[in-house]
Every structure is written in C-alpha cells, then in structure tokens.
C-alpha positions in Angstrom: 5.9 22.4 9.3 9.5 21.2 8.8 10.5 18.5 6.3 10.8 15.8 8.9 7.3 16.4 10.2 5.8 16.4 6.7 7.7 13.2 5.8 6.3 11.5 9.0 2.8 12.4 8.0 3.1 11.0 4.5 5.0 8.0 5.9 2.0 7.2 8.2 -0.4 7.5 5.3 1.7 5.1 3.2 2.2 2.5 6.0 -1.5 2.6 6.9 -2.5 2.0 3.3 -4.0 5.4 2.7 -1.5 5.8 -0.1 -1.3 2.3 -1.6 1.6 0.8 -3.6 1.9 2.6 -7.0 -0.4 5.4 -6.0 0.7 8.9 -7.0 1.2 11.5 -4.3 -0.4 15.0 -4.7 1.8 17.6 -6.5 4.4 19.6 -4.4 2.1 22.6 -4.6 -0.9 20.7 -3.1 1.3 19.2 -0.4 2.8 22.6 0.4 -0.7 24.1 0.8 -1.9 21.1 2.9 1.0 21.3 5.3 1.5 25.1 5.3 5.1 24.8 4.1 7.2 25.9 1.2 7.7 23.7 -1.8 11.4 23.5 -0.9 10.5 22.0 2.4 8.1 19.5 0.7 10.8 18.6 -1.7 13.1 17.8 1.1 10.4 15.7 2.8 10.0 13.7 -0.4 13.8 13.1 -0.6 13.7 11.8 3.0 11.0 9.3 1.9 13.0 8.3 -1.1 16.0 7.5 1.0 13.8 5.2 3.1 12.5 3.4 -0.1 8.9 4.5 0.4 8.5 6.6 -2.7 10.1 7.1 -6.1 10.0 10.3 -8.1 9.8 9.9 -11.9 10.8 12.8 -14.2 7.8 14.4 -15.9 5.4 12.0 -14.1 5.4 12.7 -10.3 6.1 10.9 -7.1 4.7 7.4 -6.6 4.5 5.0 -3.6 7.1 2.3 -4.0 6.6 -1.4 -3.3 8.5 -0.9 -0.1 7.9 -4.5 1.2 10.0 -5.6 -1.8 12.4 -2.7 -2.3 13.1 -1.1 1.1 15.9 -2.2 3.3 16.6 -2.6 7.0 17.0 1.2 7.2 13.2 1.6 7.0 12.7 -0.9 9.8 15.3 0.9 12.0 13.7 4.3 11.2 10.3 3.0 12.1 11.5 1.5 15.4 13.1 4.9 16.4 9.8 6.7 16.1 6.9 5.4 18.3 4.6 8.1 16.8 4.7 6.3 13.5 3.4 3.0 14.8 -0.1 1.7 14.2 -1.4 -1.5 15.8 -0.3 -3.6 12.8 3.2 -2.2 12.9 3.4 -2.8 16.7 2.3 -6.4 16.2 4.8 -6.9 13.4 7.7 -5.6 15.6 6.7 -7.7 18.6 6.4 -10.8 16.4 9.8 -10.2 14.9 11.3 -9.8 18.3 9.7 -13.0 19.5 11.1 -15.0 16.6 14.6 -13.7 17.1 14.7 -14.0 20.9 13.3 -17.6 20.9 15.9 -18.7 18.3 18.7 -17.0 20.3 17.5 -18.5 23.5 17.9 -22.0 22.3 21.6 -21.3 21.5 22.1 -19.4 24.7 20.9 -22.2 27.0 23.4 -24.6 25.3 26.4 -22.3 25.6 25.7 -20.7 29.0 28.7 -20.6 31.3 28.7 -20.0 35.0 29.9 -16.5 34.3 26.9 -15.9 32.0 24.6 -17.3 34.7 26.1 -14.9 37.3 25.5 -12.0 34.9 21.9 -13.0 34.4 21.3 -13.4 38.2 22.9 -10.0 38.8 20.7 -8.3 36.2 17.6 -10.0 37.4 18.4 -8.9 41.0 18.3 -5.3 39.8 14.6 -5.5 38.8 12.9 -3.5 41.5 9.3 -2.3 42.0 10.8 0.9 43.6 12.7 1.9 40.5 10.7 1.2 37.2 13.1 3.2 35.0 16.2 1.2 36.2 14.2 -2.0 35.9 13.4 -1.2 32.2 17.1 -0.8 31.5 18.1 -4.0 33.5 15.4 -6.0 31.7 16.8 -4.8 28.3 20.3 -5.7 29.4 19.2 -9.2 30.6 17.6 -10.0 27.2 20.6 -8.4 25.4 22.9 -10.7 27.3 20.9 -13.7 26.3 21.2 -12.6 22.7 24.9 -12.1 23.1 25.2 -15.6 24.5 23.8 -17.0 21.3 27.0 -15.9 19.5 24.9 -14.8 16.5 26.2 -11.4 15.5 23.4 -10.8 13.0 20.7 -11.4 15.6 22.6 -9.3 18.2 22.8 -6.3 15.8 19.2 -6.6 14.9 18.3 -6.7 18.6 20.4 -3.6 19.1 18.2 -1.9 16.4 15.2 -2.9 18.5 16.3 -0.9 21.5 14.2 2.2 20.9 11.1 -0.1 20.6 12.1 -2.2 23.5 12.8 0.8 25.9 9.6 2.6 24.8 7.5 -0.5 25.5 9.2 -1.5 28.8 8.9 2.0 30.1 5.2 1.7 29.6 5.2 -1.9 30.9 7.1 -1.2 34.1 4.9 1.8 35.0 2.6 -1.0 36.5 4.0 -2.4 39.8 1.9 -5.5 39.3 3.5 -6.1 35.8 7.0 -5.6 37.2 6.4 -8.1 40.0 5.2 -10.7 37.5 8.2 -10.2 35.3 10.5 -10.6 38.3 9.0 -14.0 39.0 9.2 -15.0 35.3 12.8 -14.1 35.0 13.8 -16.0 38.1 12.1 -19.0 36.6 13.9 -18.4 33.3 17.3 -18.3 35.0 16.4 -21.5 36.8 15.8 -23.2 33.5 19.2 -21.9 32.3 20.9 -23.4 35.4 19.3 -26.8 34.6 20.2 -26.5 30.9 16.5 -27.0 30.3 16.1 -25.7 26.8 12.4 -26.6 26.4 11.6 -25.1 29.8 13.5 -21.9 29.0 11.6 -21.5 25.7 8.3 -22.0 27.4 9.0 -19.4 30.0 10.4 -16.9 27.5 7.2 -17.4 25.4 5.2 -16.6 28.6 7.4 -13.5 29.2 6.9 -12.2 25.7 3.2 -12.9 25.5 2.6 -11.3 28.9 4.5 -8.2 27.8 2.7 -7.9 24.5 -0.7 -8.3 26.1 0.0 -5.8 28.9 1.5 -3.2 26.5 -1.4 -3.5 24.1 -3.9 -3.1 26.9 -2.1 0.0 28.1 -1.9 1.6 24.6 -5.6 0.8 23.8 -6.6 2.1 27.2 -4.9 5.4 26.5 -6.5 5.7 23.1 -10.0 5.2 24.3 
C-alpha cells in the first residue's frame, strides 16, 4: 500500500472512534506489517495525518491521536469533503447539516439583494435541469445554489461553499440518477425562484428547507440501499 492509502485507513479508524482521542497508534513496525508496506511508507502516512491535525508524534513516546475537534483546521474538513470513501453516516450527516446552516443564512441575504439580472440567471440555470441529462442537471443545480451563495455577498460563506463542491457533486450525481428525484427538484426550484421574485424571504426559506431535506433523505436512502 502507498502512504496515502495507509493514511486513509488510519484516518477512518480515528474519525470512527476506533482510535480515540489520546490513544497511541501501534508502532511503525506493527503498522508496516499490518499494511504490507515499508516503515518509510508508514512514516510518510503518519506525516500526512500530522499535517491534517489528526495525530501528534512525541519523541521517545510514539504517535498519539490528537484532539482534532479542538486542534484541527478547515484543512481537515476540506480533505474529508474531497474523499467520499472516508465518510461514515455521522460524517455525512455533519456535512449536510453544515451545508444547510450556511445555505439558509445566505438565502435570507440573497432574497433581499436579488436584482432582475440575478433572477434571470436563476431562471436560466433552473431551465437547464433536465430529466434527459442527469450529469448536466447536477452541474446546473450546483451552479444555481452557488449563485444564491454569491448573491449573499458573504465571501466567507462563498469560499466555504466552494470547498463543499466535491461533496455536493458526489451527492447530486447520486441524487439525479433518479428521474423521479430530478423531476421533484425541478418543481421545487421553480417554486424557490417564484419566492425570490416576490421577495418572499420566509417562503424562500421554507422551500429551501424542503429542497435540502428531500435531498438528504433521498441520498441517505440511496447509500443505505447500496450498503444492504
């Protein structure tokens, strides 16, 4: 195994709680035997985990799991989002919950500031959602939500949302593999744009909550179905 693969296996064990905060990892020799790799490769894997804030190596003592919830940075979150293979149900729920908070806050600002040009862009993106082209629809759906984030004029939220793109695209690709789901989303987005046109902030928030809840439920059902 290469260093990245070993790091991913250990990362999964840490995030799932198999290696708890403060617990000591097995020695390099043991890890090398377990993964069929050289100690140099294991050492590089440990360095990768250190850079993410997941472990800390203490001289003469060994490598220990860090309190990553306190010490790790946004780099860890971005790394996790780029690799769907590292997600467990709790991680998926956390990512979807974070997305919901950010999008609903941005939506409120976006409704207030929406110009006719913004509305025209949203209408055009929504019109590109098509049951005949799920892959294009996944991209257009992302761009529609991205534009709403952009309309909020909050650069921090926009950059965080950009970081979510690997998660978003992975999930929407799954989501839009169902023609029924895509048709439901098309209706929901038309309703959302209607609320924008009326400057109906509460109505827009209610519809967005429906969109996000429907998406989360559908994706979880798909993933659980594939695991069973």
